[in-house]
N, C-alpha and C positions, 0 to 999 in steps of 0.2 A: 504494500500500500504506500502510496505517495505521502510524504511528510506534510505537504501543503494541504492535501485532502484531509488528513487526520486533524490538523490544526483547525481547519474550517469546521469540521464536525464538533470539535471541542468548544470552539467559540460559539457555535449555534446552540449547543446544549447549555452552555453557561448563560447565554442571552435569554433563552427560554426559561431557565431556572430563575434568573434574576427577575424576569417579568412575572413569573408565577408567584414568587415570594412577595413582590411588591403588590400585586393584585390581591393576594390573600390578606396581607396586612392592611391594605386599604379597606377591604370588605369588613374585616374585624373592627377597624376603627369606626366606620359608619354604623355598624351594628351596635357597638357599645354606646355610641352617641344616642341612638334610638332607644335602647333599653334604659339608659340614664334618664332620658326625657320621659319615658313611661313611669319611672320611679318618682319623678317630680310631679307628674299628674296625680299619681296615687297619694303622694304626700299632701298635695293641695286638697284632695277629696277627704283625706283623713283629718286635716285641720278643720274642715267644715263639720265633719262628724263629731269632732271634739268640742266644737262650740255649741252644738245642739242641746246637750243636757243642761247647760247653764241657761240657755234661752228658754227651754221648756220650764225649768224651775221658776224663772222670773215670771213667765206668763201664768203659771199655776197660781201664784199668789194673787193675781188680779182677776183671773178668768177661770175660776174653779169649775164652772158648769160647762166649759168648753172641753170636757173630758175626751170626747170622741176625736177632736182635732189633735189634742195632745198625744193621745194613744197612737194615732195615725203617724205622727212624726216619729215617735219612739220606735214603732214597728218598722217604718221605712228606713230609719237609721240603722236598725239591726240588720235588715236585709242588705242594705248597701255596704255595710262593713264586712259582711260575710262573703261577698263576691269580690274576689281579687283577680288581678291579671298577672300571669307569668309570661313575660315576653318570649320565653323559649317554647311555651306550649299554647300560644295564642291562636285561636281559631276565630273565624267570623262569628260563630255561635257564642263563644265566650265573650267576645267584644260586645255583641248585642245584649247578652245577659247583664254584663257590667253596666252598659249604658242604660238599660231599662231600670235597673236597681237605682242608679244615680238619678235618673229622670223621675222616678217615683218619689225619691227623697226631695228633689227640687220642688215638685208639685206640693208635697206635704208641707214643706217649709213656706211656700207661698201662701197656703191657707193659714198657717200659724201667724205669719207676718200680717195678714189681712185682719186678723182678730183685733189688732190694736185700734182700728177705726171705731170699734164698739166700746172701747175702754179708754176714755181720756186719761185716767190716772196711769194706766200702763204706758200709753203713748208718751206721757211726760216723765216716766221713770228713767233716770239717768243710766242705770245698769242695762235696761232694755235697749235704749238708744245706742249705748256703747257696743252691745252685742250685735245690734243690727248693722252698725258701721263695720264691725269686724267681719260679719258674715258677708256683707256687700263686697268688702275688699277681698275676701276669700273667693267669692264667686268670680271676681275679675281675675284673680290669680289662677283659678281653675281654667278659665277660658284661655288665658295666656299660655299656660303650660300645655293645654291640649293642642293649641296652634303650634307651639314649639315642637311637640311630639310629632304632629302630622308633617311638619317640615323635615324633621330628622328621618322619619320613615320614608318620605319621598326621596331624600338623598340616598338612603340605604337601598330602596327598591330600584332606583335608577342605576346605582353602582352595580348591583348584582345582575341586572338584566341586560346591561349594555355589553355588546361584543367588544373584546374577547373575554371580559370577566365572566360572562354567562357560561363559558366553557368550564370554568373552575367552580363557580358558585354551586351548581348542582352536585358536583363531585364532593364538595366539602360541606354540604348540608345547609347552605345559606338559602333560606326560603323567604318569599315575599311576606312582608309584615302588613298587618291591618291598620288602617287609619281610623280615627274617630270620625263619625259621620254626624250630621245634624240630626237632632231628635225628630221623631215623627211629628208632622204638623208645623215644624219650624218655618216652612216655606210660606205659610199663610200669616198675614198680618193680623194681630189681635183686633177684635172688634171693640170699639170704644163707644159706650152709650152714656148719655147724660140724662 
């Protein structure tokens, strides 16, 4: 065998190996970015769940006969904290289950916050107002973290699906990740009646 031919083969193998290592490391990097973003989403949802007991206790003192609403919030919180997402085992069904549980909690919280209109003393309570502000900030944080997660997932999905990375992604088990989607009915503007 000719020495130049052998050197050419070695150079080609080294080039392919260098590309494969670089591509693999790049995919690992964007995958970690996406899983970290998911952890931040779950952390924001947990913060909301942690605020709820204080909010419920504050409302209880003023609106004792709103028992059904209070129990609904506690039940929805319990369901929402039981459904977690594991980025390594995420399926569209798990994502929908997680979103449904969080949506149920958001709806229950909306009913709880609406109670304040019937109770002027509750509305004026400083603790209730502070909790409401914290909850509003947390809802904004949840939205921000969900958007950050979706952007990280998009970068990951593009990276693993583009050629030539797609040749390696299947071999090493890099699978497309799920994004958060808008909740059902979000495309319709709410009706305002006076």
